[in-house]
C-alpha positions in Angstrom: -72.5 -33.7 60.0 -73.2 -31.2 57.5 -72.8 -33.1 53.8 -70.2 -30.6 52.6 -72.2 -30.7 48.5 -72.0 -26.4 48.9 -74.4 -24.5 46.7 -74.3 -21.1 44.6 -75.3 -18.0 46.6 -76.7 -14.9 44.4 -74.9 -11.7 46.0 -76.2 -9.7 43.3 -74.3 -7.5 40.4 -74.7 -10.7 38.5 -72.0 -12.5 41.0 -73.2 -16.1 42.4 -70.3 -17.3 45.0 -69.8 -21.2 45.6 -70.3 -21.5 49.6 -69.9 -24.9 51.5 -70.3 -25.5 54.9 -69.3 -28.7 56.4 -68.0 -30.7 59.6 -70.6 -30.5 62.9 -73.2 -28.3 62.4 -73.8 -27.3 66.1 -70.1 -26.8 66.5 -68.3 -23.7 66.4 -68.9 -21.8 63.1 -65.3 -21.2 61.3 -64.9 -18.9 58.3 -62.6 -19.7 55.7 -60.5 -17.6 53.5 -58.3 -18.5 50.4 -55.9 -16.6 49.4 -54.7 -15.2 46.0 -56.9 -13.0 45.2 -58.3 -15.7 43.3 -57.2 -19.0 43.9 -60.5 -20.8 45.8 -61.1 -23.2 47.9 -60.1 -26.9 47.9 -60.1 -30.4 49.6 -56.6 -30.2 50.7 -57.1 -27.0 52.8 -59.6 -29.9 55.4 -57.2 -30.7 56.5 -56.9 -27.6 58.6 -59.6 -28.2 60.4 -61.7 -30.9 62.8 -65.3 -32.2 61.2 -65.5 -33.3 64.9 -64.8 -29.9 66.2 -66.0 -27.2 63.6 -68.5 -26.1 61.5 -65.8 -24.8 58.5 -67.9 -22.8 55.9 -65.5 -23.1 52.7 -66.5 -19.9 50.4 -64.9 -19.3 46.8 -64.7 -15.5 46.6 -66.1 -13.4 43.7 -64.4 -14.7 40.2 -63.2 -17.4 42.1 -62.8 -21.5 42.2 -66.5 -22.1 41.2 -68.1 -19.0 41.8 -69.4 -17.7 38.5 -68.9 -16.3 36.8 -65.4 -17.1 36.7 -62.5 -14.5 36.5 -65.3 -12.1 36.9 -64.1 -8.6 37.9 -66.8 -6.4 37.8 -68.2 -5.2 41.0 -65.3 -6.9 42.4 -63.7 -5.0 45.2 -62.4 -6.0 49.1 -65.7 -4.1 50.2 -67.8 -6.3 47.8 -66.0 -9.3 49.7 -66.2 -8.6 53.1 -70.4 -7.7 52.3 -70.4 -11.0 50.7 -69.4 -12.9 53.8 -72.1 -10.5 56.1 -74.5 -12.2 53.5 -72.8 -15.5 53.9 -73.1 -15.5 57.7 -76.9 -14.2 57.9 -77.9 -16.9 55.0 -76.6 -19.3 57.1 -77.5 -17.9 60.6 -74.5 -17.9 62.3 -74.0 -15.2 64.9 -70.2 -15.0 65.8 -67.7 -16.8 63.5 -63.8 -17.9 64.0 -61.9 -16.5 60.7 -58.8 -18.1 59.4 -57.0 -16.8 56.4 -53.2 -17.0 54.8 -51.8 -14.7 52.3 -54.6 -12.8 50.5 -57.4 -14.7 53.2 -55.1 -12.6 56.0 -55.5 -9.5 54.5 -59.5 -10.6 54.1 -59.3 -11.4 57.4 -57.7 -8.2 59.2 -60.4 -6.0 56.8 -63.5 -8.0 57.9 -62.7 -8.0 61.7 -61.9 -4.5 61.7 -65.2 -4.1 59.8 -67.3 -6.5 61.6 -65.5 -6.8 65.4 -68.7 -8.1 67.1 -69.7 -10.9 64.4 -65.8 -12.0 65.6 -64.8 -14.7 68.1 -60.9 -14.5 67.1 -58.5 -14.5 64.1 -55.7 -17.6 62.9 -53.6 -15.3 60.1 -51.1 -17.6 57.8 -48.3 -15.5 55.9 -49.8 -11.8 56.8 -50.6 -9.6 53.5 -51.3 -6.0 54.1 -52.0 -5.4 50.5 -49.8 -2.7 49.9 -47.7 -1.7 47.0 -44.6 -1.8 49.0 -44.6 -5.9 49.8 -46.2 -6.6 46.2 -42.4 -4.9 45.1 -40.9 -6.8 47.7 -42.2 -10.6 46.5 -41.8 -9.7 42.8 -39.1 -7.3 42.4 -36.5 -7.7 45.1 -37.5 -11.4 46.4 -37.5 -12.4 42.8 -34.2 -10.6 41.6 -32.4 -11.7 45.0 -33.5 -15.6 45.2 -34.4 -16.7 41.4 -33.0 -14.5 39.3 -33.6 -16.6 36.2 -37.5 -16.2 36.9 -37.0 -12.2 37.3 -35.6 -12.1 34.0 -37.6 -14.5 32.0 -40.9 -12.2 33.5 -39.1 -8.9 32.5 -39.0 -10.8 28.9 -42.2 -10.6 28.4 -42.1 -6.5 28.3 -41.0 -4.1 25.9 -38.1 -2.6 27.0 -39.3 0.7 28.2 -41.9 -1.0 30.1 -39.5 -2.4 32.5 -39.4 1.4 34.5 -42.4 0.0 36.1 -42.5 -2.9 35.4 -45.4 -4.6 37.5 -48.3 -2.4 36.3 -46.8 -3.3 32.9 -47.6 -6.6 33.3 -50.7 -6.3 34.9 -52.3 -4.3 32.3 -51.4 -6.9 30.0 -52.7 -9.5 32.4 -55.9 -7.8 32.0 -55.9 -6.7 28.0 -58.5 -8.6 26.0 -56.9 -9.6 23.6 -55.7 -13.6 23.9 -52.3 -13.2 22.0 -51.4 -10.8 25.1 -52.7 -12.2 28.3 -52.3 -16.0 28.1 -48.7 -16.1 27.9 -48.3 -13.4 30.5 -50.8 -14.9 33.0 -49.0 -17.9 32.5 -45.4 -16.5 32.8 -47.0 -14.7 35.9 -49.0 -18.1 37.5 -45.2 -20.2 37.5 -43.7 -17.2 39.0 -45.6 -17.2 41.7 -45.9 -20.5 42.4 -41.7 -20.7 42.1 -42.0 -18.3 44.7 -44.8 -19.7 46.9 -42.3 -23.0 47.3 -39.3 -23.9 49.2 -38.6 -25.8 47.0 -40.1 -24.6 43.2 -40.4 -27.0 40.2 -39.6 -24.8 38.4 -36.5 -21.5 38.6 -36.2 -20.2 34.9 -38.4 -19.0 32.1 -39.4 -20.0 29.8 -41.7 -22.3 30.5 -44.3 -24.9 28.5 -46.6 -21.6 28.6 -50.1 -23.5 28.1 -53.1 -25.5 29.6 -55.9 -24.1 31.9 -55.7 -20.4 32.6 -56.0 -19.9 36.7 -58.1 -17.0 37.7 -55.5 -15.7 40.5 -53.2 -13.7 37.8 -56.4 -11.9 36.5 -58.1 -11.1 39.7 -54.2 -10.7 40.9 -54.0 -8.0 38.2 -56.6 -6.2 38.9 -56.4 -5.9 42.5 -52.9 -4.9 42.5 -53.6 -2.4 40.2 -56.2 -0.5 42.3 -54.2 -1.1 45.7 -56.3 -3.6 46.9 -59.0 -1.4 47.4 -57.5 -0.1 50.7 -57.1 2.8 51.7 -52.4 3.1 52.8 -51.9 1.9 55.6 -55.8 0.9 56.8 -55.1 -2.3 58.2 -52.3 -1.4 60.4 -54.5 1.6 61.6 -57.3 -0.1 62.1 -55.3 -3.1 64.1 -56.1 -1.0 67.3 -60.1 -2.7 66.8 -58.3 -5.9 67.7 -57.7 -5.1 71.2 -60.3 -7.3 72.3 -59.6 -10.4 70.0 -57.3 -13.0 70.0 -55.5 -14.1 67.5 -52.5 -16.0 66.5 -50.2 -15.0 63.8 -48.5 -18.2 61.7 -45.5 -17.4 60.1 -42.9 -19.3 58.2 -39.5 -18.1 58.3 -38.7 -18.3 54.9 -41.9 -17.0 53.1 -40.7 -14.9 49.7 -44.3 -13.9 49.3 -44.5 -12.5 52.8 -41.9 -12.3 54.8 -41.6 -12.6 58.8 -41.0 -8.7 59.1 -44.7 -7.9 57.7 -46.3 -10.6 60.8 -44.0 -8.7 63.1 -45.3 -5.0 61.9 -48.9 -6.5 62.4 -48.2 -7.8 66.0 -46.6 -4.7 67.4 -49.9 -2.9 66.7 -52.2 -5.7 67.5 -51.2 -6.5 71.6 -53.7 -9.7 71.9 -51.5 -11.5 68.7 -49.7 -14.7 69.5 -47.0 -15.2 67.0 -45.8 -18.7 65.8 -43.0 -18.8 63.4 -42.5 -22.1 61.5 -38.8 -22.9 60.6 -37.3 -24.6 57.2 -40.6 -23.6 55.4 -42.1 -21.3 52.8 -45.1 -19.7 51.8 -47.2 -22.9 50.7 -49.9 -24.3 53.2 -49.2 -27.4 51.7 -46.0 -27.7 53.9 -46.6 -29.7 56.9 -45.4 -27.7 59.8 -47.1 -24.7 58.2 -50.6 -26.9 58.2 -49.8 -28.4 61.8 -49.3 -24.8 63.3 -52.5 -23.4 61.6 -54.9 -26.7 62.9 -53.1 -26.4 65.8 -54.0 -22.7 66.3 -57.8 -23.1 65.5 -58.1 -25.8 68.1 -56.5 -23.1 70.1 -59.2 -20.8 69.8 -61.8 -23.2 68.9 -61.7 -26.2 70.6 -65.4 -27.2 70.6 -66.6 -29.7 72.2 -65.8 -33.8 71.0 -68.5 -36.3 73.0 
């Protein structure tokens, strides 16, 4: 078994990404792509894999997790991240790997598989996100206002009345403002709102909350990516789904996911004939839900059963 201690890999542009291989080095390689953008990998995600059957590669994307510099947005685009995954694959001497990702990780998994289909054994996607403004408007506009109206109003309260005409870009611009007096309260409010949308039973359903503590990377990285349309051409991932025809794939979708609703997963599946759909009832976006985690683990074992002595 690999120790899983991890190391920094210099990928250029002043970025050193954190790479953590663990499991059986002779087993099927699995690339795990975390969400966000900006959330990073964590120990809890290990339960999705069997270390006796898989060689799992955790990668903290540029600006996220233990990668350096933290929250760095220079030379940080979707293409940069895809290039990094190729650098990791080549550095570790891996010919092909199963690619697993949820939410933003699913976005990257799709983009990577479409760019490098010969390097991919299959895809396990949880909570499909296609990187479009319409999906973001749904989650932080329609869904938030419908299911958490007090949180929605609290988020809008962070803005001047004139900014409410198109509030999301205004919030993102404030999060990226260099003045801590501007970006700290907005970034923390965004973080709490996104957490509420992620949980079936959220810890809080109204703002204001105690907006203090360490600043997470996700609000900054999300603002950077969302202001730039996730650095994807319109409809790119759906248009490119035909390139997945020869790849096996399993989509795990929670029924009550407010951030990445089932309609998006079904839309992708309609363009990807080889995909199987697994719907988890009474679950939301979070991977911490036991049913969602079990479904992802089962999907990984289906596509990469490995060999047990």
